matplotlib code that plots the C-alpha trace (Angstrom):
import matplotlib.pyplot as plt

x = [35.3, 36.1, 38.9, 37.0, 36.1, 34.1, 35.0, 32.0, 31.2, 29.7, 26.3, 26.5, 27.5, 24.7, 22.0, 23.3, 23.4, 19.8, 18.6, 19.8, 18.2, 15.2, 13.0, 11.5, 8.8, 6.7, 8.5, 7.5, 10.4, 10.0, 12.3, 13.0, 13.5, 11.0, 12.0, 13.5, 11.6, 13.8, 14.1, 17.5, 19.6, 23.3, 23.7, 22.6, 22.2, 25.7, 25.8, 22.6, 20.9, 23.6, 23.6, 19.8, 20.2, 22.7, 20.6, 17.5, 14.8, 17.0, 16.1, 12.9, 12.9, 9.8, 9.8, 8.2, 7.2, 7.8, 10.4, 8.0, 5.4, 7.9, 8.6, 4.8, 4.5, 7.2, 5.5, 2.2, 4.0, 5.6, 2.4, 0.4, 3.3, 3.1, 6.6, 8.2, 9.0, 9.4, 10.9, 13.9, 13.8, 16.7, 17.0, 19.6, 21.3, 19.6, 15.8, 15.3, 16.9, 15.2, 11.8, 12.3, 12.1, 8.3, 8.1, 10.9, 9.0, 5.8, 7.6, 9.4, 6.3, 4.3, 7.0, 7.2, 10.4, 11.5, 15.1, 16.1, 19.2, 19.7, 22.8, 25.2, 28.0, 31.5, 33.5, 36.7, 35.8, 37.2, 35.4, 34.0, 31.1, 29.5, 26.0, 23.4, 26.1, 24.9, 28.4, 28.0, 30.9, 31.2, 31.1, 32.0, 30.9, 27.3, 25.0, 21.3, 20.9, 21.5, 17.8, 17.1, 18.9, 16.2, 13.5, 15.5, 15.9, 19.3, 21.4, 24.9, 26.9, 29.1, 32.3, 34.5, 33.6, 34.6, 32.1, 29.3, 29.7, 28.9, 26.5, 24.4, 24.2, 23.1, 20.6, 18.9, 19.1, 17.0, 14.6, 13.8, 13.7, 10.0, 11.1, 13.4, 12.1, 11.4, 13.1, 16.7, 18.9, 22.2, 23.4, 25.6, 28.2, 28.0, 31.7, 31.7, 28.7, 30.8, 34.0, 35.1, 36.1, 36.9, 33.9, 33.9, 31.7, 30.1, 28.7, 26.9, 25.5, 21.9, 21.1, 18.0, 16.9, 14.6, 11.9, 11.3, 8.3, 9.7, 7.7, 7.0, 8.5, 6.3, 6.2, 4.9, 2.2, 1.3, 1.0, -1.1, -3.4, -3.9, -4.8, -7.3, -9.0, -9.4, -10.9, -14.7, -14.7, -11.7, -11.3, -8.8, -7.3, -6.1, -3.4, -1.4, 0.8, -2.0, -1.8, 2.0, 2.2, -0.6, -2.4, -6.0, -7.0, -5.4, -7.2, -10.6, -9.9, -9.0, -12.1, -14.3, -12.9, -12.9, -15.7, -13.5, -14.6, -12.3, -11.9, -9.5, -7.0, -6.7, -3.9, -5.6, -8.9, -10.0, -8.3, -11.7, -14.4, -17.0, -19.6, -17.7, -19.7, -16.8, -16.3, -16.9, -15.3, -13.0, -11.7, -10.7, -11.4, -12.6, -14.1, -17.6, -19.9, -19.9, -16.1, -15.6, -18.3, -16.9, -13.4, -14.4, -15.5, -12.9, -11.0, -8.4, -7.1, -5.3, -3.3, -2.1, 0.3, -0.7, 1.5, -1.3, -1.4, -3.4, -6.3, -6.5, -6.4, -8.5, -5.5, -5.4, -9.0, -10.6, -9.5, -11.1, -12.2, -10.6, -7.8, -7.8, -4.8, -3.1, -1.5, 0.4, 1.4, 4.0, 7.1, 9.0, 9.6, 9.3, 5.6, 4.9, 5.7, 3.4, 0.6, 2.6, 1.4, 2.3, 4.3, 4.2, 7.1, 6.7, 5.1, 1.4, 0.5, 2.7, 1.6, -2.1, -1.7, 0.2, -2.4, -5.2, -3.7, -3.1, -6.7, -8.3, -11.8, -12.0, -14.8, -16.3, -19.6, -22.8, -24.2, -21.0, -21.4, -25.0, -24.1, -21.3, -23.1, -26.2, -24.0, -22.4, -25.9, -27.0, -23.9, -24.6, -28.0, -26.2, -23.9, -26.9, -28.5, -25.3, -24.4, -27.6, -29.2, -33.0, -33.0, -30.7, -31.2, -29.7, -26.2, -24.3, -22.8, -19.3, -20.6, -23.0, -20.0, -18.5, -21.8, -22.0, -18.3, -19.1, -21.8, -19.6, -16.4, -15.7, -14.3, -10.8, -10.8, -8.5, -9.5, -6.5, -6.8, -4.6, -5.7, -8.6, -12.1, -12.2, -10.1, -12.4, -15.5, -13.8, -12.7, -16.2, -18.2, -16.3, -17.3, -14.1, -14.6, -11.0, -7.8, -6.1, -9.1, -8.6, -5.4, -5.6, -2.3, -2.9, 0.4, 1.6, -1.8, 0.0, -1.9, -0.7, -0.1, -3.1, -2.5, 1.1, 0.4, -2.4, 0.2, 2.4, -0.6, -1.6, 2.0, 2.3, -1.1, -2.1, -5.1, -7.0, -8.8, -7.5, -9.4, -7.6, -10.0, -8.9, -10.4, -9.7, -7.0, -5.1, -5.5, -4.0, -1.0, 0.1, -1.8, 1.3, 1.6, -1.6, 0.9, 3.0, -0.1, -1.0, 2.5, 3.0, -0.6, -1.2, -4.9, -6.1, -9.3, -9.0, -12.2, -12.0, -14.3, -14.8, -15.7, -14.0, -11.3, -9.9, -13.2, -11.5, -9.5, -12.4, -14.5, -11.7, -11.0, -14.6, -14.4, -11.2, -12.5, -10.5, -13.8, -12.7, -10.1, -8.0, -9.6, -11.9, -11.0, -13.0, -12.5, -12.0, -15.0, -15.0, -13.6, -10.7, -12.0, -12.1, -16.0, -16.7, -17.7, -16.0, -12.9, -13.6, -11.2, -12.1, -10.2, -11.9, -10.5, -7.1, -7.2, -8.2, -5.3, -2.9, -4.3, -6.9, -10.3, -12.7, -16.2, -18.3, -21.1, -23.6, -26.0, -26.0, -27.2, -24.6, -21.9, -22.8, -22.7, -19.4, -17.7, -18.8, -17.7, -14.3, -13.9, -14.8, -12.5, -8.9, -7.1, -6.4, -9.5, -10.8, -14.4, -15.2, -18.1, -19.0, -20.5, -23.5, -22.7, -24.7, -22.7, -24.5, -21.6, -21.9, -19.7, -16.7, -17.4, -14.3, -12.1, -8.9, -6.5, -5.9, -4.9, -7.0, -5.8, -5.7, -6.5, -8.4, -10.5, -13.0, -16.0, -15.6, -12.2, -13.1, -16.0, -13.8, -11.2, -13.7, -14.9, -11.3, -10.4, -13.4, -12.4, -8.7, -9.6, -10.3, -6.7, -4.7, -1.4, -1.5, 1.3]
y = [-11.1, -8.9, -6.5, -3.7, -0.7, 2.5, 5.8, 7.4, 9.2, 7.2, 8.8, 8.1, 4.5, 3.9, 5.4, 3.3, 0.2, 0.7, 1.2, -2.3, -4.2, -6.5, -8.9, -12.0, -14.2, -16.9, -15.8, -12.2, -9.7, -6.2, -3.3, -3.2, 0.6, 2.2, 5.8, 8.1, 10.7, 13.6, 16.9, 18.5, 20.3, 20.8, 17.2, 15.6, 18.1, 17.8, 14.0, 12.1, 15.1, 15.4, 11.7, 11.6, 14.5, 12.4, 9.2, 10.9, 8.3, 5.4, 6.5, 8.6, 11.5, 12.6, 15.9, 15.7, 18.4, 16.5, 13.8, 11.7, 11.9, 10.7, 7.6, 7.0, 7.3, 4.7, 2.4, 2.8, 1.9, -1.2, -2.5, -2.1, -3.9, -6.9, -6.0, -6.9, -3.2, -0.1, 3.4, 5.2, 8.4, 10.8, 13.7, 16.1, 15.7, 17.2, 17.7, 16.2, 13.0, 12.8, 13.4, 10.0, 8.2, 8.0, 6.6, 4.1, 2.8, 2.5, 0.5, -1.9, -2.5, -3.3, -5.5, -3.4, -2.5, 1.1, 2.4, 5.6, 7.6, 10.4, 12.7, 12.6, 14.7, 14.9, 11.7, 13.7, 16.3, 19.3, 21.5, 20.2, 20.7, 21.3, 22.5, 20.2, 18.0, 16.4, 16.7, 14.0, 14.5, 10.8, 9.6, 11.7, 9.0, 9.3, 11.5, 12.3, 9.5, 7.0, 7.7, 5.5, 2.4, 1.0, 1.5, 0.0, -3.6, -2.8, 0.3, 1.3, 4.5, 4.7, 6.2, 5.1, 4.5, 0.8, 0.2, 0.7, -2.5, -5.0, -2.6, -1.9, -5.7, -6.3, -3.5, -5.1, -8.5, -7.3, -5.3, -8.4, -11.0, -11.4, -12.7, -9.8, -6.8, -3.3, 0.0, 0.0, 3.0, 3.8, 7.0, 8.9, 11.4, 14.4, 14.5, 10.7, 11.1, 13.3, 11.3, 9.4, 5.7, 3.0, 0.7, -2.9, -3.1, -6.2, -4.2, -1.9, -4.7, -5.9, -8.2, -10.3, -11.1, -14.2, -14.0, -17.6, -19.3, -21.3, -24.6, -25.7, -29.0, -32.0, -32.7, -29.3, -29.6, -33.1, -31.8, -28.8, -31.1, -33.3, -30.3, -29.1, -32.5, -32.8, -29.4, -29.0, -25.2, -24.1, -20.4, -19.0, -15.5, -14.0, -11.4, -9.2, -12.1, -13.5, -10.4, -10.2, -13.8, -13.4, -16.3, -15.1, -17.8, -20.5, -19.2, -19.2, -22.8, -23.8, -22.3, -23.8, -27.3, -27.4, -25.0, -23.4, -19.8, -16.9, -13.6, -10.9, -8.5, -4.9, -5.7, -8.9, -7.3, -8.4, -11.8, -13.1, -11.2, -9.9, -12.2, -15.5, -18.0, -18.5, -14.8, -13.5, -10.1, -8.2, -9.7, -8.2, -4.9, -3.4, -6.7, -7.9, -9.6, -12.7, -13.0, -12.2, -14.5, -17.4, -16.4, -16.6, -20.2, -21.4, -24.5, -24.0, -20.7, -20.9, -17.8, -17.1, -14.2, -12.4, -11.0, -11.0, -7.4, -6.4, -5.2, -8.6, -10.5, -7.9, -7.5, -11.2, -11.5, -12.7, -16.4, -17.5, -21.1, -23.5, -25.4, -23.3, -24.2, -22.2, -23.2, -20.3, -20.2, -17.5, -16.9, -15.7, -18.1, -15.1, -14.6, -18.3, -19.2, -16.6, -17.7, -20.9, -22.2, -25.2, -23.3, -23.8, -21.7, -21.0, -18.9, -18.5, -19.6, -22.7, -23.5, -23.3, -25.5, -28.1, -28.0, -28.3, -31.5, -32.9, -32.2, -33.7, -34.8, -33.1, -30.6, -29.0, -30.2, -29.0, -27.4, -25.3, -24.1, -23.1, -21.3, -19.1, -18.3, -17.3, -15.0, -13.5, -12.8, -11.1, -8.9, -7.8, -6.5, -4.5, -3.1, -2.1, -0.3, 1.6, 2.6, 3.4, 6.7, 6.9, 10.4, 11.8, 15.3, 14.5, 15.2, 11.8, 10.0, 8.7, 5.2, 6.6, 8.3, 4.8, 3.5, 6.1, 5.6, 1.9, 2.7, 5.0, 2.9, 0.2, -3.2, -2.2, 1.2, 1.5, 3.0, 4.3, 5.1, 4.9, 6.6, 7.9, 6.4, 5.6, 2.4, 0.9, 1.7, 0.5, -2.7, -3.5, -2.1, -2.1, -4.7, -5.5, -6.7, -7.0, -8.2, -4.8, -2.5, -2.2, -0.3, 0.5, 1.0, 0.0, -1.4, 2.1, 3.8, 6.9, 10.1, 11.8, 8.5, 8.6, 11.3, 10.4, 6.7, 7.3, 8.8, 5.7, 3.4, 5.3, 5.3, 1.5, 0.7, 3.5, 1.7, 2.1, 5.0, 5.8, 7.4, 8.7, 9.0, 11.6, 13.2, 16.8, 16.0, 13.8, 16.3, 19.1, 17.0, 16.4, 17.8, 18.9, 16.1, 17.4, 19.8, 16.9, 15.2, 18.4, 18.9, 15.3, 14.8, 11.9, 11.5, 10.8, 11.7, 12.9, 12.6, 15.1, 14.1, 17.1, 16.1, 19.0, 17.1, 13.7, 11.7, 8.4, 9.6, 11.7, 8.5, 6.6, 9.5, 9.3, 5.5, 5.8, 8.6, 11.5, 13.2, 14.1, 16.5, 18.1, 16.1, 18.6, 21.4, 24.1, 27.5, 27.6, 28.3, 30.7, 28.0, 27.3, 24.0, 23.3, 23.2, 26.5, 27.0, 25.0, 26.6, 28.6, 26.4, 25.8, 22.7, 22.7, 26.1, 24.9, 21.9, 24.3, 26.6, 23.6, 23.0, 20.3, 20.3, 20.7, 19.4, 20.3, 18.1, 18.9, 16.0, 12.3, 13.1, 15.8, 13.5, 10.9, 13.4, 14.9, 11.5, 10.6, 13.9, 13.5, 9.9, 10.8, 13.8, 13.9, 15.7, 15.4, 16.2, 16.7, 16.0, 17.8, 16.6, 17.5, 14.5, 14.4, 14.3, 11.0, 7.8, 5.1, 2.6, -0.4, -0.2, -2.4, -6.1, -6.8, -5.1, -3.1, -2.6, 1.1, 1.5, 3.7, 5.8, 3.5, 6.4, 9.5, 12.3, 12.6, 10.2, 9.4, 8.0, 6.0, 4.4, 3.8, 2.0, -0.3, -1.3, -1.7, -4.0, -6.2, -6.5, -7.0, -10.2, -11.8, -11.5, -14.7, -15.8, -18.8, -21.1]
z = [-17.8, -20.7, -20.3, -22.1, -20.0, -20.4, -18.8, -17.1, -13.9, -11.0, -11.7, -15.4, -14.8, -12.3, -14.6, -17.5, -15.3, -14.2, -17.7, -18.6, -15.7, -16.6, -14.7, -16.2, -14.8, -16.6, -19.8, -19.6, -19.6, -18.2, -17.6, -13.8, -13.4, -15.6, -14.9, -12.3, -10.2, -9.1, -7.4, -7.8, -5.3, -4.9, -3.7, -6.9, -9.7, -11.1, -10.6, -11.1, -12.7, -15.4, -15.9, -16.5, -18.9, -20.9, -20.7, -22.2, -23.1, -21.9, -18.4, -18.4, -15.9, -14.0, -12.1, -8.7, -6.2, -2.9, -2.1, 0.0, -2.8, -5.4, -3.3, -3.0, -6.8, -7.3, -4.8, -6.6, -9.8, -8.2, -6.7, -9.9, -11.8, -9.5, -8.0, -11.4, -12.2, -10.1, -10.4, -8.9, -6.8, -6.6, -4.1, -2.8, 0.5, 3.5, 3.8, 0.4, 1.6, 5.0, 3.3, 1.8, 5.2, 5.2, 1.7, 2.4, 5.5, 3.5, 0.8, 3.2, 5.4, 2.4, 0.8, -2.3, -4.2, -4.6, -5.4, -3.5, -4.6, -2.2, -2.4, 0.5, 2.0, 0.4, 0.7, 0.3, 3.1, 1.3, 3.9, 7.2, 7.7, 4.3, 3.8, 5.4, 7.0, 10.3, 11.8, 14.4, 16.9, 17.7, 14.1, 11.1, 8.7, 10.0, 7.8, 7.8, 5.3, 8.1, 9.0, 6.0, 7.3, 9.5, 6.9, 4.0, 3.1, 1.7, 2.4, 1.2, 0.9, -2.1, -0.7, -3.7, -7.4, -7.3, -4.5, -6.9, -8.9, -6.0, -4.3, -7.4, -8.1, -4.5, -4.7, -7.8, -6.2, -3.3, -5.5, -7.5, -4.7, -3.7, -0.3, 0.5, -1.4, 0.0, -0.1, -1.3, -0.7, -2.3, -0.7, -3.2, -1.9, -4.2, -5.1, -5.8, -8.2, -10.4, -10.2, -13.4, -13.4, -15.8, -15.7, -16.9, -19.9, -18.5, -15.6, -18.0, -20.2, -20.3, -17.4, -16.8, -13.2, -13.3, -10.6, -9.8, -8.3, -5.4, -5.1, -1.5, -0.4, -0.6, 3.1, 4.1, 1.4, 2.7, 6.3, 5.2, 3.2, 6.3, 8.4, 5.8, 5.3, 9.1, 9.5, 9.7, 9.4, 7.4, 6.4, 3.8, 4.4, 1.2, 1.5, -0.8, -1.7, -3.9, -6.1, -6.0, -7.3, -9.8, -8.1, -8.4, -10.9, -8.8, -5.7, -7.5, -8.7, -5.1, -3.7, -6.4, -5.9, -2.1, -1.2, 1.5, 2.1, 1.4, 3.2, 2.3, 4.0, 2.8, 0.4, -0.6, -1.5, -5.0, -4.8, -5.7, -7.5, -5.2, -6.5, -6.3, -4.2, -1.8, -1.2, 2.3, 1.8, 4.2, 7.4, 10.7, 12.4, 9.1, 8.0, 7.1, 9.6, 7.3, 7.3, 11.0, 12.3, 10.3, 11.5, 15.2, 14.8, 12.2, 13.4, 10.7, 9.2, 5.9, 5.4, 1.8, 1.4, 4.5, 7.3, 9.9, 10.9, 13.9, 11.7, 10.1, 13.5, 15.3, 17.6, 18.2, 19.3, 16.0, 15.6, 18.9, 18.4, 21.0, 19.4, 16.2, 14.0, 11.2, 7.8, 6.2, 2.6, 2.1, 0.1, 3.2, 6.1, 8.5, 7.6, 7.0, 10.6, 12.2, 14.5, 15.2, 11.9, 9.8, 7.2, 3.5, 2.2, -1.5, -4.2, -3.7, -7.2, -7.0, -3.5, -4.2, -7.2, -5.1, -2.3, -4.8, -6.2, -2.7, -1.9, -5.0, -4.3, -0.9, -0.2, 2.9, 4.2, 2.5, 5.7, 6.1, 2.5, 3.1, 6.3, 5.0, 1.7, 3.5, 5.7, 2.6, 1.1, 4.3, 4.2, 0.6, 1.8, 4.4, 1.7, -0.4, 2.5, 3.4, -0.2, -1.9, -1.4, -1.5, -2.9, -5.6, -4.2, -0.8, 0.4, 0.3, 3.2, 2.7, 2.1, -0.5, -2.2, -2.6, -3.9, -6.6, -7.5, -7.8, -10.3, -12.4, -12.5, -15.0, -13.9, -15.0, -13.2, -10.1, -6.7, -4.6, -0.9, 2.2, 5.4, 7.5, 7.7, 4.0, 4.0, 6.5, 4.5, 1.3, 2.9, 4.1, 1.2, -2.1, -4.6, -6.4, -9.9, -11.0, -9.4, -9.9, -9.1, -5.3, -4.3, -0.6, 1.2, 4.8, 6.0, 6.8, 6.5, 5.2, 4.7, 1.5, -0.4, -2.6, -5.2, -6.0, -5.9, -8.4, -10.7, -10.3, -11.0, -14.1, -15.4, -14.8, -16.3, -18.7, -20.0, -16.7, -15.2, -11.7, -8.9, -5.8, -2.8, -0.2, 2.8, 3.5, 6.1, 3.6, 0.8, 2.8, 3.6, 0.0, -3.0, -4.8, -7.3, -9.0, -10.5, -11.8, -13.2, -15.1, -16.3, -17.5, -18.7, -16.3, -16.2, -12.7, -10.9, -7.3, -5.2, -2.4, 0.5, 2.8, 6.3, 8.2, 10.0, 10.9, 10.8, 11.5, 14.5, 15.7, 16.0, 17.6, 20.0, 21.1, 21.7, 23.8, 26.0, 24.4, 23.4, 19.8, 21.2, 18.4, 15.6, 13.9, 11.4, 13.0, 14.7, 18.4, 20.6, 23.6, 25.8, 23.4, 22.0, 18.2, 18.1, 16.3, 12.7, 10.0, 8.5, 5.3, 3.3, -0.4, -1.4, -4.8, -5.5, -4.4, -6.8, -9.6, -8.8, -9.2, -12.7, -12.3, -13.9, -11.0, -10.5, -7.4, -6.2, -3.4, -4.0, -4.9, -8.4, -8.9, -7.6, -10.2, -13.0, -11.8, -11.5, -15.0, -16.5, -14.8, -15.9, -19.5, -19.5, -20.9, -18.1, -14.4, -12.5, -9.0, -7.8, -4.6, -2.4, 1.1, 2.9, 5.2, 8.9, 9.4, 8.8, 6.9, 6.9, 9.3, 12.3, 13.1, 13.3, 15.4, 17.9, 17.5, 20.4, 21.1, 24.7, 26.9, 29.9, 32.9, 35.3, 34.3, 35.9, 33.0, 33.0, 29.3, 29.7, 32.8, 30.9, 27.9, 30.0, 31.5, 28.0, 26.9, 29.7, 28.8, 25.2, 25.9, 27.9, 24.5, 23.3, 22.8, 21.5, 19.2, 20.4]

ax = plt.figure().add_subplot(projection="3d")
ax.plot(x, y, z, "-o")
ax.set_aspect("equal")
plt.show()
């Protein structure tokens, strides 16, 4: 190691270090931390704030309005970048730091890298307590930032300057490791941020982190190939790992060669184009009839890059064939061993290539091909019926909103969504035409993700138009980053779907015997229930007040014109549409386990419990 040192504050050294970190995969080099979102308070303004000011364009700064939203924006950036690049987020100590918890959980659950840099209390304790100090009597070293520990893949608090060197290197190691990545938190005591130190020049120099493609061992590939050749009704479940690996072409080649049908999880949607002959569409509770019917009778399930959430497995009721077996391709052993599978631990692209070579000449039977392709064609007719409005002068249903959006968008446009009833409709109905077009966060199903994530997507991939789809409930939770979009000139289109409440939970509430209690945005009636007139809330006017160009649409035809105008415009926009009360989308094709009251006085809950008990009998553990 060179003996040369550079005198900088801890914050200055950290920012310079981050500006010199790069990833490289398949010969493509990218800057790891593309910029830093920040809201400044007393806990970071003199440290990280001053360091970002000095760094200038070496570490671009983005001004956010809400700490949770900044984390969502960074996650959107990371996902659109294939996990090869992300952004940092800095906040003050106190509520700014604890506001990061939701964003950190979302990143870690979805296996997406984001770097969080919250301020922290004084390490030197010049006054005790200081402003926003937790003051835990049994542990003075505990601060509010400890809330971030369980939702971070790596967490450290930098009590002394010299701690930063190993901790920063470990932080980047986790961010760039596809098997370990998630939220990384470096909590920075506010006095330490401003403290000077002699830093080794080598620490601040350019460093390249090579993101390798681990190749599965030959024996696991051989066993998997034996399982596949012995199966009569194999089904491949494509998860988000296909996109993270960039394995879409390899998946298409695998399906072409073997004829094995492919269905997709929420994060795996778009792994195959919608019109690929092996494409069955979405799987699970929000899946298509084509995919779910085949899943129920599959004798072998091949998971590629999926973590088998309850929505994918229909709460462990979907893969119901006696003796069904699993082969799981995943870069993490933790996920590869789920469902008592034969694991193939490795990169999805490398593993699909190895499996394809091991299966050379193998193809499923012709009658199975005909069966699943006929099912896929039948489902496409269902999609047409749900999404096409017979009359352009009618008020659109939510499914028809998606149909019109599908007409207006180009193949390279991106649709962002996260919560409510929209993810289910998108999963079943959207015809993905590009691997990066479908961006639905459903690992955490976080209301408020959509608008800030759309900013991150557009920053990561500025050549694409980006549409954030939000219901009124989601919009009211976090519209603030529209201001950031206007300030920074980040062109996104927010589609505000007004349905006067939590439509998704309202429907679920009815199914479980809770009778839509507390799920509508309406005035109270004389009995005190929320069944009165809709609230006189004008979300379009709110979006306009935040600086967006606003287009109102009352009919299918007006919606089409508004979406085209917003897409063709050159500034952040909002398209506001109130949907028709009738739902034209097909219902759930598989179950989802939401427990129902075991005893109740109201008949609706008693009936719902009887239905629940009947469906729950179909649960199984694959051992």
